[in-house]
C-alpha positions as CSV (number, residue, x, y, z in Angstrom):
1,X,-14.9,8.7,-26.8
2,X,-11.9,11.0,-27.6
3,X,-10.3,9.6,-24.4
4,X,-10.4,5.8,-25.0
5,X,-9.9,6.7,-29.2
6,X,-6.5,8.7,-27.9
7,X,-5.5,5.9,-25.4
8,X,-5.9,2.7,-28.0
9,X,-4.2,5.1,-31.0
10,X,-1.2,7.6,-29.2
11,X,-0.7,5.8,-26.2
12,X,-2.4,8.7,-24.0
13,X,-2.9,7.9,-20.5
14,X,-6.5,8.2,-19.5
15,X,-6.4,10.0,-16.5
16,X,-4.8,13.0,-17.9
17,X,-6.0,13.1,-21.6
18,X,-9.8,13.2,-19.4
19,X,-8.9,15.4,-17.4
20,X,-7.5,18.1,-20.2
21,X,-10.9,17.6,-21.9
22,X,-13.3,18.2,-19.3
23,X,-11.6,21.5,-18.8
24,X,-12.0,21.7,-21.9
25,X,-15.7,21.3,-22.7
26,X,-16.2,22.8,-19.3
27,X,-19.0,20.1,-18.3
28,X,-20.5,20.6,-14.9
29,X,-20.4,17.9,-11.8
30,X,-22.8,15.6,-13.4
31,X,-21.9,15.5,-16.6
32,X,-18.3,15.0,-15.5
33,X,-18.7,12.8,-13.2
34,X,-20.9,10.6,-16.2
35,X,-17.9,11.3,-18.9
36,X,-15.6,9.9,-15.7
37,X,-17.3,6.9,-15.1
38,X,-17.5,5.9,-19.0
39,X,-14.4,6.1,-19.2
40,X,-13.1,4.5,-16.6
41,X,-15.5,1.7,-16.6
42,X,-14.8,0.8,-20.1
43,X,-11.1,0.6,-19.6
44,X,-11.4,-1.4,-16.3
45,X,-13.9,-4.3,-17.9
46,X,-12.2,-4.0,-21.2
47,X,-11.2,-7.4,-21.9
48,X,-14.5,-8.6,-20.5
49,X,-16.1,-6.4,-23.3
50,X,-14.2,-7.4,-25.7
51,X,-15.0,-10.8,-25.2
52,X,-19.1,-10.3,-25.4
53,X,-18.3,-8.1,-28.4
54,X,-16.5,-10.9,-29.8
55,X,-19.0,-13.4,-30.0
56,X,-21.6,-11.6,-31.5
57,X,-19.5,-9.4,-34.5
58,X,-19.1,-10.9,-37.7
59,X,-15.9,-9.6,-37.6
60,X,-13.3,-9.9,-35.7
61,X,-12.9,-6.7,-33.5
62,X,-9.5,-6.5,-35.0
63,X,-10.8,-5.4,-38.3
64,X,-13.4,-2.8,-37.0
65,X,-12.1,0.5,-37.0
66,X,-11.0,2.2,-34.0
67,X,-13.5,4.4,-33.4
68,X,-16.4,1.9,-34.3
69,X,-14.8,-0.7,-31.2
70,X,-14.5,2.5,-28.9
71,X,-18.1,3.0,-29.5
72,X,-19.6,-0.5,-28.9
73,X,-16.8,-0.9,-25.7
74,X,-18.8,2.6,-24.2
75,X,-22.5,1.4,-25.2
76,X,-21.6,-2.3,-24.0
77,X,-20.0,-1.2,-20.8
78,X,-23.3,1.0,-20.0
79,X,-25.5,-2.1,-21.1
80,X,-24.0,-4.6,-19.1
81,X,-22.8,-2.3,-15.9
82,X,-24.6,0.5,-15.6
83,X,-28.5,1.1,-14.8
84,X,-29.1,5.1,-14.4
85,X,-28.9,5.0,-18.5
86,X,-31.9,3.5,-20.2
87,X,-30.9,0.5,-22.6
88,X,-32.7,2.0,-25.8
89,X,-30.9,5.4,-25.3
90,X,-27.5,3.8,-25.1
91,X,-27.9,2.0,-28.1
92,X,-29.7,4.8,-29.8
93,X,-26.3,7.2,-29.2
94,X,-23.9,4.0,-29.8
95,X,-25.7,4.1,-33.9
96,X,-25.8,7.5,-33.9
97,X,-22.2,7.9,-32.9
98,X,-21.2,5.3,-35.4
99,X,-23.4,7.3,-38.2
100,X,-21.2,10.3,-37.5
101,X,-17.8,8.4,-37.3
102,X,-17.4,5.7,-39.4
103,X,-16.4,5.9,-43.1
104,X,-18.8,2.4,-44.4
105,X,-22.7,3.9,-44.3
106,X,-23.3,-0.1,-43.2
107,X,-21.8,0.7,-40.1
108,X,-24.5,1.8,-37.9
109,X,-26.7,-1.3,-39.1
110,X,-23.9,-3.4,-37.5
111,X,-23.5,-1.9,-34.2
112,X,-27.4,-1.7,-34.0
113,X,-27.3,-5.5,-34.4
114,X,-24.6,-6.2,-32.5
115,X,-25.7,-4.4,-29.3
116,X,-29.3,-5.5,-30.0
117,X,-28.4,-9.1,-29.5
118,X,-26.5,-8.5,-26.7
119,X,-29.9,-6.9,-25.0
120,X,-32.2,-9.8,-26.1
121,X,-29.7,-12.6,-24.1
122,X,-30.7,-13.6,-21.1
123,X,-29.3,-15.5,-19.1
124,X,-26.3,-13.6,-20.5
125,X,-23.4,-16.1,-20.8
126,X,-20.0,-16.4,-19.1
127,X,-16.6,-17.2,-20.5
128,X,-16.4,-20.6,-20.0
129,X,-12.6,-21.4,-19.8
130,X,-11.5,-24.6,-17.8
131,X,-8.1,-22.9,-17.1
132,X,-9.0,-20.9,-13.8
133,X,-6.7,-18.1,-14.1
134,X,-7.1,-17.5,-18.1
135,X,-10.8,-16.9,-16.9
136,X,-9.7,-14.6,-14.1
137,X,-8.1,-13.5,-16.4
138,X,-11.3,-12.1,-19.0
139,X,-13.4,-11.4,-16.2
140,X,-11.5,-9.2,-14.3
141,X,-9.7,-7.6,-17.4
142,X,-6.4,-7.7,-16.6
143,X,-3.9,-9.2,-18.8
144,X,-2.3,-12.5,-18.0
145,X,0.9,-12.1,-17.5
146,X,-0.6,-9.6,-14.9
147,X,-3.2,-13.0,-13.2
148,X,0.1,-14.7,-13.3
149,X,2.1,-12.4,-11.6
150,X,-0.1,-11.8,-8.4
151,X,-1.3,-15.5,-8.1
152,X,1.9,-16.4,-7.7
153,X,2.6,-14.1,-5.2
154,X,-0.9,-14.1,-3.1
155,X,-2.4,-17.2,-4.2
156,X,-5.3,-17.4,-6.5
157,X,-8.1,-16.1,-4.2
158,X,-5.6,-13.4,-2.8
159,X,-5.2,-12.6,-6.8
160,X,-8.9,-12.4,-7.7
161,X,-9.5,-10.0,-4.3
162,X,-6.7,-7.5,-5.5
163,X,-7.7,-7.5,-9.3
164,X,-11.5,-7.2,-8.3
165,X,-10.3,-4.2,-6.0
166,X,-9.0,-3.0,-8.9
167,X,-12.0,-2.6,-10.7
168,X,-13.5,-0.3,-8.2
169,X,-13.8,3.1,-7.3
170,X,-10.5,4.4,-4.8
171,X,-11.1,6.8,-2.0
172,X,-10.6,10.3,-2.6
173,X,-7.6,11.0,0.0
174,X,-7.1,14.5,1.2
175,X,-4.1,15.6,3.4
176,X,-4.8,18.8,6.3
177,X,-2.3,21.5,5.6
178,X,-1.7,21.9,9.3
179,X,0.2,25.1,9.2
180,X,-3.3,26.5,7.8
181,X,-6.0,24.8,9.7
182,X,-7.1,21.8,11.8
183,X,-8.7,18.3,10.3
184,X,-11.9,19.6,12.3
185,X,-12.1,23.0,10.7
186,X,-11.2,21.7,7.1
187,X,-14.3,19.3,7.8
188,X,-16.9,22.4,8.1
189,X,-15.5,24.5,5.7
190,X,-15.7,21.4,3.2
191,X,-19.2,20.5,4.5
192,X,-20.0,23.8,4.0
193,X,-19.3,23.7,0.1
194,X,-21.2,20.5,-0.4
195,X,-18.4,18.3,-0.1
196,X,-19.3,15.1,2.3
197,X,-15.6,14.7,4.6
198,X,-15.0,11.9,7.0
199,X,-12.1,11.3,9.2
200,X,-9.7,8.5,7.6
201,X,-10.1,5.3,9.8
202,X,-6.4,5.5,10.4
203,X,-4.7,7.7,9.4
204,X,-4.2,11.1,11.5
205,X,-5.3,14.2,9.6
206,X,-6.5,12.7,6.5
207,X,-9.7,12.7,5.5
208,X,-11.6,11.0,3.2
209,X,-13.7,12.8,0.4
210,X,-17.2,12.0,-1.3
211,X,-18.9,14.6,-4.1
212,X,-15.9,17.1,-4.7
213,X,-16.4,17.6,-8.2
214,X,-13.5,19.8,-9.1
215,X,-11.3,19.8,-6.2
216,X,-9.6,22.6,-7.9
217,X,-12.7,25.1,-7.5
218,X,-13.3,24.4,-4.2
219,X,-12.3,27.3,-1.5
220,X,-10.8,25.3,0.9
221,X,-8.1,24.1,-2.2
222,X,-7.7,27.7,-3.1
223,X,-7.1,28.8,0.1
224,X,-4.0,26.3,0.5
225,X,-5.7,24.2,3.5
226,X,-5.3,20.4,2.2
227,X,-3.6,18.4,-0.8
228,X,-4.5,15.4,-2.6
229,X,-2.6,12.2,-1.8
230,X,-3.4,8.7,-0.9
231,X,-2.6,7.2,2.5
232,X,0.1,4.8,0.9
233,X,2.1,7.6,0.0
234,X,1.8,9.8,2.6
235,X,3.0,7.1,4.2
236,X,6.1,6.8,2.8
237,X,7.2,9.7,4.4
238,X,6.0,9.1,7.8
239,X,8.3,6.0,7.7
240,X,10.9,8.5,7.7
241,X,10.6,10.0,11.2
242,X,11.4,13.7,9.7
243,X,12.0,16.6,12.7
244,X,11.8,19.9,12.0
245,X,15.2,21.4,11.4
246,X,16.4,18.6,9.1
247,X,17.7,19.1,5.2
248,X,15.5,16.8,3.4
249,X,16.3,16.0,-0.6
250,X,12.9,14.6,-2.7
251,X,14.9,13.2,-5.7
252,X,11.8,12.3,-7.9
253,X,9.2,14.6,-6.4
254,X,6.3,15.8,-8.7
255,X,3.9,16.7,-8.5
256,X,4.9,17.2,-4.9
257,X,2.8,15.2,-2.8
258,X,5.9,13.6,-0.9
259,X,7.4,17.3,-0.4
260,X,4.7,18.3,1.0
261,X,4.2,16.0,3.4
262,X,8.0,16.1,4.4
263,X,7.5,20.0,4.7
264,X,4.7,19.6,7.0
265,X,6.4,17.0,9.2
266,X,9.5,19.4,9.8
267,X,6.9,22.1,10.4
268,X,7.7,24.0,7.9
269,X,11.1,24.4,10.0
270,X,14.3,23.2,8.3
271,X,14.6,22.7,4.1
272,X,13.2,20.3,1.7
273,X,14.9,20.2,-1.8
274,X,12.4,18.9,-4.2
275,X,14.0,17.8,-7.6
276,X,12.3,16.9,-11.2
277,X,14.1,16.7,-15.0
278,X,11.0,18.8,-16.5
279,X,10.6,22.2,-16.0
280,X,6.9,22.2,-16.0
281,X,6.6,20.0,-13.5
282,X,9.1,22.5,-11.3
283,X,6.6,25.4,-11.6
284,X,3.7,22.8,-11.1
285,X,5.6,22.3,-7.2
286,X,6.3,25.8,-6.8
287,X,2.3,26.7,-7.7
288,X,1.4,23.8,-4.5
289,X,4.6,25.8,-2.4
290,X,2.7,29.1,-2.5
291,X,-1.0,27.4,-2.3
292,X,0.1,25.7,0.8
293,X,2.1,28.2,2.1
294,X,5.5,26.3,2.9
295,X,8.1,28.2,2.8
296,X,10.7,25.0,3.3
297,X,10.2,24.2,-0.1
298,X,13.1,24.3,-2.7
299,X,12.0,23.1,-6.3
300,X,15.2,22.0,-8.1
301,X,15.9,21.0,-11.5
302,X,18.3,18.1,-11.4
303,X,18.4,14.2,-12.7
304,X,18.3,11.8,-10.4
305,X,20.8,9.9,-11.8
306,X,23.2,12.8,-12.3
307,X,25.6,13.3,-9.5
308,X,25.8,16.4,-7.3
309,X,29.4,16.4,-5.5
310,X,28.0,19.2,-3.6
311,X,25.3,17.5,-2.0
312,X,27.9,14.9,-0.7
313,X,26.7,13.3,2.6
314,X,24.6,16.8,3.3
315,X,21.0,15.6,3.9
316,X,19.4,14.2,7.0
317,X,16.9,12.2,4.8
318,X,16.6,11.4,1.8
319,X,12.7,10.0,-0.2
320,X,13.7,7.8,-3.4
321,X,9.7,7.5,-4.7
322,X,11.5,6.4,-8.3
323,X,9.5,5.5,-11.6
324,X,8.0,2.3,-11.7
325,X,5.5,0.5,-13.6
326,X,2.6,1.4,-11.4
327,X,0.7,-1.5,-11.1
328,X,-0.2,-0.6,-7.3
329,X,-2.6,2.6,-8.8
330,X,-4.7,0.5,-11.4
331,X,-8.2,1.9,-10.0
332,X,-7.0,5.4,-10.4
333,X,-5.4,4.7,-13.6
334,X,-7.0,1.4,-14.7
335,X,-5.4,1.6,-18.6
336,X,-1.7,1.0,-17.0
337,X,-2.9,-2.9,-16.7
338,X,-2.5,-2.8,-20.5
339,X,1.4,-1.9,-20.8
340,X,3.4,-3.9,-22.6
341,X,5.5,-5.9,-19.9
342,X,8.6,-5.7,-22.3
343,X,8.7,-2.2,-21.5
344,X,8.9,-2.9,-18.4
345,X,12.0,-4.8,-18.2
346,X,14.4,-1.9,-17.6
347,X,12.8,-0.3,-14.9
348,X,15.0,-2.3,-11.9
349,X,18.0,-1.3,-13.8
350,X,17.3,2.8,-13.4
351,X,15.3,2.2,-10.5
352,X,18.7,0.7,-9.0
353,X,21.0,3.8,-10.5
354,X,18.8,5.9,-8.7
355,X,19.1,4.3,-5.4
356,X,22.6,3.9,-5.4
357,X,23.3,7.8,-6.6
358,X,21.0,9.6,-4.6
359,X,22.1,7.2,-1.1
360,X,25.5,8.9,-1.5
361,X,23.8,12.5,-0.4
362,X,22.7,10.9,2.9
363,X,24.5,11.8,6.3
364,X,26.4,9.2,8.1
365,X,23.3,8.4,10.7
366,X,20.7,10.0,7.9
367,X,18.1,7.9,6.8
368,X,17.3,6.9,3.1
369,X,13.4,5.8,2.3
370,X,12.8,3.9,-1.0
371,X,9.3,3.7,-2.1
372,X,7.3,2.7,-5.6
373,X,3.7,2.5,-6.2
374,X,4.0,-1.1,-8.1
375,X,3.7,-4.5,-6.4
376,X,6.0,-6.1,-8.4
377,X,8.9,-7.9,-5.7
378,X,11.6,-7.2,-8.9
379,X,11.1,-3.3,-8.7
380,X,10.3,-3.8,-5.0
381,X,12.6,-6.0,-2.4
382,X,15.1,-7.2,-4.8
383,X,16.2,-4.0,-5.6
384,X,16.4,-3.1,-1.8
385,X,18.1,-6.5,-1.7
386,X,20.5,-5.7,-4.4
387,X,21.4,-2.4,-3.1
388,X,22.0,-3.6,0.7
389,X,24.2,-6.1,-0.7
390,X,26.7,-3.4,-2.5
391,X,26.5,-1.1,0.3
392,X,27.3,-2.5,3.4
393,X,27.6,1.4,5.0
394,X,23.6,0.5,4.6
395,X,20.9,-1.6,6.5
396,X,17.2,-2.0,6.6
397,X,15.5,-0.4,10.3
398,X,11.9,-1.8,11.0
399,X,9.5,0.9,11.4
400,X,5.8,1.1,12.1
401,X,3.4,3.0,10.6
402,X,-0.7,3.9,11.5
403,X,-2.8,1.1,10.2
404,X,0.2,-1.2,9.7
405,X,2.2,-1.7,12.8
406,X,5.8,-2.6,12.9
407,X,7.4,-3.6,10.0
408,X,10.2,-5.4,11.4
409,X,12.2,-6.0,7.9
410,X,12.4,-2.5,7.2
411,X,10.1,-3.1,4.2
412,X,6.1,-3.1,3.5
413,X,3.7,-3.0,1.2
414,X,0.3,-1.9,1.4
415,X,-2.1,-3.8,-0.8
416,X,-5.4,-2.2,-2.1
417,X,-7.7,-5.1,-1.6
418,X,-6.3,-5.3,2.3
419,X,-5.7,-1.3,3.2
420,X,-7.9,0.0,0.6
421,X,-5.2,2.3,0.0
422,X,-2.6,2.7,-3.4
423,X,-0.8,-0.5,-3.4
424,X,2.5,0.4,-2.9
425,X,5.9,-0.5,-1.3
426,X,8.2,1.3,1.1
427,X,11.5,0.6,2.3
428,X,13.6,2.4,5.2
429,X,17.3,2.1,5.1
430,X,19.8,3.5,7.7
431,X,23.3,4.9,6.5
432,X,25.6,4.1,9.2
433,X,26.9,6.4,11.8
434,X,30.7,6.9,11.0
435,X,33.3,4.7,13.0
436,X,36.6,6.6,14.9
437,X,39.6,5.1,14.8
């Protein structure tokens, strides 16, 4: 409840805020799993919950106290989508919460009345909206602008599949630290710690985990035998084709997953300069370097749009995983969907600046990989096309990836509903060799 209220009032991100609360409360694995499901599930279905609650409330929902609205949403989510909690218990807890948090003594009765009315409805009505995309917006709890954007690109059925996937629990993918173990040995150790682990169906040295609880509490994690990274992000590094001895820059590196992957592709022979603008994130990457035992990593405080003349044409490869709208990771951060689209307008300009600045650091013949975890063309293909139009010294280069095959145009998009990964965009760009004479 505190996480949902923080998201509503302060714009807090649910995943980070909830993780901090779970650590503070010291919940066991089962309690933490339920709290996470209630929080994320409520955010995933919020628009549909509000449609149901709005029908049954005598007051408009925007006139309710913030805490009361959160209480109603969580209880309605339990009644509509969960069967592990008895309905009477869910209603009782909501009424008790309302009694404790509301300033109005009548609130508890109102909450009880709304939820009891919801329970009595059989069959339960569904949004009766003539506009198919508006109905899809309500049912999948995605703002209309997002539904329109995805329908324009994927068609109505494709958009429906994507939006429904956004409301599912994503797989937990971890990458094996081959400097310390093998996939088979790690799998045996994890299973010995009570964690179900299976090989990823198409990405080598990747395991999909279930029943992890707190990952940081596992011996295998503390020993640096793996790190958490979605398959799509791992493919962005694989596309670069890094080899031992190279000097690589990861210009927007935190929390460090792509830098770890780059160091492993180099077999820890070479140099990976991993940058961020926040000192505390540099410390996180240093901790990751120590845990994984990767001596080739060099965490560095550096703004990705501030030129470094001493870096000009000194890197064999540059990874530019730029700040973006994050609309490809809605499964992991369900509240991203409720971002104000106006706040995203300036992202392509920033992305273009980062790409242009860091392109200068690539040696002739070197590689530049541009990536995002969003699915909007304006932040992906359009940024790359604009860059190539201004930089004749670069060309898009075809590449091959496991699970995707050849990408002839030098660009690839991974879709949650098609590839069961984060939504991700990857572009591989090659700097032309200098011609003599």
